[in-house]
N, C-alpha and C positions, 0 to 999 in steps of 0.2 A: 603512433598516429595521434598522440595527444597534442601535438604541436606541428605547425607547418614548417618550422625551421629547427631541424635537429642540430645543425652546425652551420658554420659559414659556407661550407662546401656542399652540404647535403640539405636541400630544402625544395619545397614546391611553392608555387605562387599561392598567395592567400586565397585568391578566387578558386583555384583548383582544389585546394584543401577544403574550403568551405563547401563546395559541391560534393567532393568525394566522401567526407565524413557523414553527410546527411543522406545523399542519394544511395550510398552503399551500406547504410545502416551500421557504420563503424561504431557510432554512438547513438543511443536513443535514450529517452528519459528513464525507462526502467534500468538500463545498464548504468547510467549515471547515478541513479539512486542506490543501486547495489554497490557500485564502487565506493560511493560516499559512506555508506553504512559499514561495509566490510573493512575498509582500510583507513578511515579517518583517525582512528586511535593510534595506529602504528605509523602512519605517514600523513599527518595532517597538511603539511606544506605541499606535498606532491598532489594530494587529492584536491586541495584548493586550486592549485595551478591548473590541473586537468579540467576541472569543472568551469573555472573562470575562462580559460582559453576557449573551450567549446562554446560556451554561451556568448562570449564576445565575438568570436569568429563567425558563428552561424546563428543569427537572431531567430531563426525559425524554431530553435529549441525553446525559446521563451514561450511562444504560443503552445507548443507541445506540452511544456510543463504546466501551463495554465489549464489545458484540457485534461491532463492527467490528474491534477488536484481536484478539478471539478468532478471527474469520474469517481475518484476515491471518496469525496464527500457525499456524492449521490449514493454510492454503495453503502456507506455508513448510515445514511438516513434511511435507506431501505431496510437495513438490518434492524435499526431502532423501531421502525414501524412494524416490521414482521413480528418482532418479539416484544412489542409493546414496552419498549425501554424509554427511559427518560434520563435526564442528567443526574438526578439524585440516585437512581438505581445503578447507573454506571459508576458513580463514586463509591457506592457500597460494594459493588463487584470488584473494583480495583483494590479496595481496602482488603477484601477477603482474599484475593489472589496474592497480594503482597504478604499476607499472613502465612499462606501456604508456602510461598517461595522462601520467606525468611526462616520458616521452621525447619527447612532442610539442612 
């Protein structure tokens, strides 16, 4: 379902596909993010084609992605406020975590 035209004989109209993938939740932003993260290293070309096709066919995903990014940023800001974190403490924490990971 990542493309409305599987072959010359097997396809659906672009309009039908556009509605079907969005209204039936075939793809959503979290799924696209998961697909991208999980498979980009092993299949970068296919992942790129899937994501590009979905966004080009159904522009509603663009606003969904924007809302998702805003929600993620808001969540990060709330974490920073709750734990009284700032940019310099985050850099220090990242450095410490890298040291732990590298020592394994």
